[in-house]
MDAnalysis code that builds the backbone (N, CA, C; Angstrom):
import MDAnalysis as mda
import numpy as np

u = mda.Universe.empty(255, n_residues=85, atom_resindex=np.repeat(np.arange(85), 3), trajectory=True)
u.add_TopologyAttr("name", ["N", "CA", "C"] * 85)
u.add_TopologyAttr("resid", np.arange(1, 86))
u.add_TopologyAttr("resname", ["UNK", "UNK", "UNK", "UNK", "UNK", "UNK", "UNK", "UNK", "UNK", "UNK", "UNK", "UNK", "UNK", "UNK", "UNK", "UNK", "UNK", "UNK", "UNK", "UNK", "UNK", "UNK", "UNK", "UNK", "UNK", "UNK", "UNK", "UNK", "UNK", "UNK", "UNK", "UNK", "UNK", "UNK", "UNK", "UNK", "UNK", "UNK", "UNK", "UNK", "UNK", "UNK", "UNK", "UNK", "UNK", "UNK", "UNK", "UNK", "UNK", "UNK", "UNK", "UNK", "UNK", "UNK", "UNK", "UNK", "UNK", "UNK", "UNK", "UNK", "UNK", "UNK", "UNK", "UNK", "UNK", "UNK", "UNK", "UNK", "UNK", "UNK", "UNK", "UNK", "UNK", "UNK", "UNK", "UNK", "UNK", "UNK", "UNK", "UNK", "UNK", "UNK", "UNK", "UNK", "UNK"])
u.atoms.positions = np.array([
    [0.032, -27.525, -75.967],
    [-0.036, -26.091, -76.070],
    [-1.016, -25.505, -75.056],
    [-2.186, -26.137, -74.887],
    [-3.167, -25.611, -73.944],
    [-2.691, -25.745, -72.502],
    [-1.784, -26.685, -72.225],
    [-1.256, -26.826, -70.872],
    [-0.371, -25.652, -70.498],
    [0.289, -25.053, -71.474],
    [1.121, -23.884, -71.188],
    [0.270, -22.635, -71.004],
    [-0.882, -22.571, -71.620],
    [-1.757, -21.413, -71.491],
    [-2.538, -21.413, -70.181],
    [-2.750, -22.593, -69.605],
    [-3.559, -22.689, -68.393],
    [-2.991, -21.853, -67.247],
    [-1.696, -21.934, -66.922],
    [-1.190, -21.109, -65.808],
    [-1.321, -19.612, -66.082],
    [-1.106, -19.225, -67.328],
    [-1.233, -17.808, -67.680],
    [-2.681, -17.367, -67.546],
    [-3.596, -18.174, -68.002],
    [-5.023, -17.842, -67.901],
    [-5.462, -17.736, -66.453],
    [-5.011, -18.663, -65.642],
    [-5.372, -18.637, -64.217],
    [-4.794, -17.394, -63.558],
    [-3.554, -17.073, -63.879],
    [-2.934, -15.881, -63.293],
    [-3.689, -14.617, -63.685],
    [-4.123, -14.533, -64.927],
    [-4.877, -13.356, -65.366],
    [-6.236, -13.277, -64.677],
    [-6.873, -14.416, -64.493],
    [-8.166, -14.418, -63.809],
    [-8.021, -13.999, -62.357],
    [-6.998, -14.494, -61.686],
    [-6.783, -14.161, -60.282],
    [-6.423, -12.687, -60.125],
    [-5.662, -12.162, -61.069],
    [-5.266, -10.750, -60.996],
    [-6.478, -9.832, -61.063],
    [-7.495, -10.230, -61.773],
    [-8.697, -9.407, -61.902],
    [-9.673, -9.602, -60.761],
    [-9.462, -10.602, -59.960],
    [-10.367, -10.893, -58.852],
    [-9.916, -10.169, -57.597],
    [-10.755, -10.187, -56.642],
    [-10.424, -9.566, -55.372],
    [-11.529, -8.642, -54.961],
    [-11.451, -8.175, -53.754],
    [-12.519, -7.300, -53.281],
    [-12.499, -5.964, -54.022],
    [-13.653, -5.541, -54.423],
    [-13.739, -4.244, -55.090],
    [-13.816, -3.157, -54.016],
    [-13.276, -2.004, -54.331],
    [-13.302, -0.939, -53.323],
    [-14.730, -0.544, -52.980],
    [-14.938, -0.257, -51.737],
    [-16.276, 0.145, -51.289],
    [-16.581, 1.547, -51.776],
    [-17.829, 1.801, -52.116],
    [-18.193, 3.164, -52.522],
    [-18.036, 4.113, -51.343],
    [-17.845, 5.368, -51.623],
    [-17.681, 6.322, -50.535],
    [-18.944, 6.414, -49.681],
    [-18.815, 6.839, -48.452],
    [-19.974, 6.924, -47.570],
    [-20.977, 7.963, -48.056],
    [-22.210, 7.737, -47.714],
    [-23.273, 8.645, -48.141],
    [-23.887, 9.381, -46.961],
    [-23.182, 9.449, -45.856],
    [-23.713, 10.135, -44.675],
    [-23.376, 11.628, -44.760],
    [-24.042, 12.282, -45.674],
    [-23.802, 13.707, -45.904],
    [-25.141, 14.426, -45.949],
    [-25.148, 15.692, -45.642],
    [-26.403, 16.439, -45.738],
    [-26.732, 16.739, -47.198],
    [-28.011, 16.831, -47.482],
    [-28.437, 17.206, -48.826],
    [-28.161, 18.693, -49.033],
    [-27.644, 19.036, -50.193],
    [-27.312, 20.426, -50.514],
    [-28.018, 20.829, -51.804],
    [-28.261, 22.111, -51.935],
    [-28.863, 22.658, -53.156],
    [-27.771, 23.325, -53.987],
    [-28.108, 23.632, -55.221],
    [-27.125, 24.317, -56.063],
    [-26.823, 25.702, -55.513],
    [-27.821, 26.319, -54.857],
    [-27.595, 27.632, -54.248],
    [-26.552, 27.535, -53.122],
    [-26.612, 26.442, -52.374],
    [-25.623, 26.234, -51.314],
    [-24.218, 26.178, -51.913],
    [-24.085, 25.400, -52.996],
    [-22.760, 25.270, -53.608],
    [-22.286, 26.569, -54.253],
    [-23.189, 27.391, -54.736],
    [-22.787, 28.702, -55.250],
    [-22.235, 29.543, -54.102],
    [-22.912, 29.493, -52.958],
    [-22.470, 30.265, -51.796],
    [-21.214, 29.686, -51.149],
    [-20.983, 28.393, -51.324],
    [-19.828, 27.710, -50.734],
    [-19.050, 27.008, -51.851],
    [-18.597, 27.771, -52.805],
    [-17.957, 27.205, -53.999],
    [-16.715, 26.375, -53.680],
    [-16.104, 26.602, -52.526],
    [-14.916, 25.827, -52.159],
    [-15.265, 24.349, -51.908],
    [-16.542, 24.034, -51.760],
    [-16.964, 22.653, -51.511],
    [-17.316, 21.893, -52.789],
    [-17.359, 22.577, -53.910],
    [-17.762, 21.924, -55.171],
    [-16.784, 20.821, -55.556],
    [-15.508, 21.114, -55.555],
    [-14.517, 20.116, -55.987],
    [-14.529, 18.882, -55.093],
    [-14.677, 19.087, -53.792],
    [-14.728, 17.947, -52.870],
    [-15.944, 17.069, -53.179],
    [-17.081, 17.705, -53.458],
    [-18.278, 16.933, -53.780],
    [-18.105, 16.205, -55.102],
    [-17.499, 16.865, -56.069],
    [-17.305, 16.212, -57.357],
    [-16.322, 15.050, -57.259],
    [-15.382, 15.109, -56.335],
    [-14.488, 13.970, -56.106],
    [-15.283, 12.778, -55.578],
    [-16.222, 13.042, -54.684],
    [-17.099, 11.981, -54.168],
    [-17.943, 11.419, -55.304],
    [-18.436, 12.284, -56.160],
    [-19.256, 11.842, -57.302],
    [-18.455, 10.918, -58.216],
    [-17.191, 11.266, -58.456],
    [-16.343, 10.419, -59.303],
    [-16.114, 9.061, -58.652],
    [-15.930, 9.032, -57.339],
    [-15.738, 7.754, -56.653],
    [-16.976, 6.876, -56.781],
    [-18.144, 7.471, -56.637],
    [-19.375, 6.696, -56.787],
    [-19.538, 6.202, -58.212],
    [-19.189, 7.042, -59.173],
    [-19.416, 6.655, -60.568],
    [-18.512, 5.511, -61.010],
    [-17.331, 5.374, -60.412],
    [-16.437, 4.282, -60.805],
    [-16.528, 3.082, -59.874],
    [-17.349, 3.161, -58.838],
    [-17.476, 2.027, -57.925],
    [-18.267, 0.914, -58.603],
    [-18.141, -0.271, -58.069],
    [-18.858, -1.423, -58.610],
    [-20.282, -1.521, -58.076],
    [-20.691, -0.559, -57.286],
    [-22.038, -0.592, -56.729],
    [-23.064, -0.412, -57.844],
    [-24.151, -1.148, -57.785],
    [-25.194, -0.980, -58.797],
    [-25.716, 0.463, -58.806],
    [-26.067, 0.954, -59.960],
    [-26.512, 2.344, -60.093],
    [-27.687, 2.651, -59.165],
    [-28.580, 1.699, -58.991],
    [-29.746, 1.914, -58.140],
    [-29.423, 1.975, -56.661],
    [-28.208, 1.587, -56.285],
    [-27.852, 1.600, -54.868],
    [-27.237, 2.927, -54.431],
    [-26.990, 3.818, -55.375],
    [-26.427, 5.125, -55.016],
    [-27.477, 5.914, -54.257],
    [-27.144, 6.365, -53.053],
    [-28.123, 7.109, -52.256],
    [-28.586, 8.378, -52.965],
    [-29.834, 8.725, -52.757],
    [-30.410, 9.910, -53.401],
    [-29.657, 11.178, -53.013],
    [-29.143, 11.229, -51.785],
    [-28.422, 12.430, -51.361],
    [-27.163, 12.620, -52.210],
    [-26.503, 11.531, -52.576],
    [-25.304, 11.632, -53.414],
    [-25.694, 12.109, -54.803],
    [-26.717, 11.505, -55.372],
    [-27.168, 11.908, -56.700],
    [-27.569, 13.376, -56.714],
    [-28.347, 13.776, -55.741],
    [-28.786, 15.173, -55.672],
    [-27.638, 16.141, -55.486],
    [-26.714, 15.801, -54.600],
    [-25.572, 16.684, -54.362],
    [-24.656, 16.755, -55.579],
    [-24.499, 15.650, -56.276],
    [-23.665, 15.659, -57.488],
    [-24.261, 16.588, -58.535],
    [-25.548, 16.478, -58.723],
    [-26.214, 17.348, -59.706],
    [-26.168, 18.812, -59.270],
    [-26.394, 19.053, -57.984],
    [-26.378, 20.423, -57.475],
    [-24.988, 21.041, -57.614],
    [-23.951, 20.272, -57.297],
    [-22.585, 20.787, -57.405],
    [-22.220, 21.068, -58.863],
    [-22.604, 20.178, -59.756],
    [-22.300, 20.378, -61.177],
    [-23.028, 21.607, -61.719],
    [-24.288, 21.769, -61.338],
    [-25.045, 22.922, -61.818],
    [-24.468, 24.221, -61.241],
    [-24.123, 24.203, -59.964],
    [-23.538, 25.395, -59.341],
    [-22.226, 25.766, -60.013],
    [-21.418, 24.762, -60.338],
    [-20.143, 25.031, -61.009],
    [-20.379, 25.682, -62.366],
    [-21.374, 25.179, -63.093],
    [-21.670, 25.771, -64.405],
    [-22.185, 27.200, -64.258],
    [-22.981, 27.461, -63.236],
    [-23.499, 28.806, -63.024],
    [-22.369, 29.774, -62.653],
    [-21.432, 29.303, -61.852],
    [-20.297, 30.154, -61.471],
    [-19.409, 30.452, -62.685],
    [-19.287, 29.493, -63.589],
    [-18.467, 29.698, -64.791],
    [-19.143, 30.688, -65.741],
    [-20.468, 30.635, -65.823],
    [-21.208, 31.579, -66.675],
    [-21.096, 32.983, -66.127],
    [-21.117, 33.114, -64.811],
    [-21.102, 34.432, -64.165],
    [-19.750, 35.138, -64.307],
    [-18.719, 34.410, -64.635],
    [-17.380, 35.029, -64.756],
    [-17.267, 35.894, -65.960],
])
């Protein structure tokens, strides 16, 4: 019985292996929430980058500070724009 499970187990292990996608680049300028309020069309693009970083396999401590700061600034600006409506 265990001989029949071995190929299935190996196939499942191999299917889960492979190179993980690289996190998005962090070569971006630092932005403030005021910037995102003034340039609201850039909020969604920044939040897409934030989602890519959050699901990447990169350790949390390896996320560049500019990404963390921009993610927070974009989220706060979005909330401020929603309150102002």
